[in-house]
C-alpha positions in Angstrom: 25.7 -1.3 8.4 22.1 -0.2 7.7 20.0 2.9 7.9 18.0 2.9 11.2 15.6 5.6 9.9 14.6 3.4 6.9 14.3 0.4 9.1 12.0 2.2 11.4 9.9 3.4 8.5 9.4 -0.1 7.2 8.7 -1.4 10.7 6.1 1.4 11.3 4.5 0.6 7.9 4.2 -3.0 8.9 2.6 -2.2 12.2 0.1 0.0 10.5 -0.6 -2.5 7.7 -1.1 -5.3 10.2 -3.9 -3.4 11.9 -5.8 -2.1 8.8 -7.8 -4.1 6.3 -6.2 -4.9 3.0 -3.9 -7.4 1.3 -0.9 -6.7 3.6 -3.2 -7.3 6.6 -4.3 -10.6 5.0 -0.6 -11.5 4.5 0.0 -10.8 8.2 -3.0 -12.8 9.3 -1.9 -15.8 7.2 1.5 -15.7 9.0 -0.3 -15.7 12.4 -2.5 -18.6 11.3 0.6 -20.6 10.5 1.7 -20.2 14.1 4.2 -17.4 13.7 4.6 -15.0 16.7 3.1 -11.6 16.1 6.4 -9.8 16.4 8.0 -12.1 13.9 5.0 -11.8 11.6 5.4 -8.0 11.7 9.1 -8.2 10.9 8.3 -10.5 8.0 5.7 -8.1 6.8 8.2 -5.2 7.1 10.6 -7.2 4.9 7.9 -7.9 2.4 7.0 -4.2 2.2 10.7 -3.4 1.7 10.9 -5.9 -1.1 7.8 -4.5 -2.7 9.1 -1.0 -2.4 12.4 -2.0 -4.1 10.7 -3.8 -6.9 8.3 -0.9 -7.6 11.2 1.6 -7.4 13.9 -0.3 -9.4 11.7 -2.1 -12.0 8.9 0.4 -12.2 6.4 -2.4 -11.8 3.0 -1.8 -10.2 2.0 -3.4 -7.0 -0.1 -6.5 -7.6 -1.9 -7.8 -4.4 -2.6 -11.1 -6.2 1.2 -11.9 -6.1 1.3 -11.3 -2.3 1.6 -14.8 -0.9 3.0 -16.0 2.4 6.4 -17.5 2.2 6.9 -21.2 2.8 8.0 -21.9 6.3 
């Protein structure tokens, strides 16, 4: 009940973002620092990217890295 292509796009984006410097990488590193497994941290990052994409698309808001905070565990 989901689009595999879109899922793969977000997972690939998360893999790329987790290995490049920037606010998404910092988010990923914070998850790892909290003890999350790397595979779960990448999945969480993919979901975060999907959420950001939806907000930017639907609301027309600009991405603000200052609002990028790790979720409470």
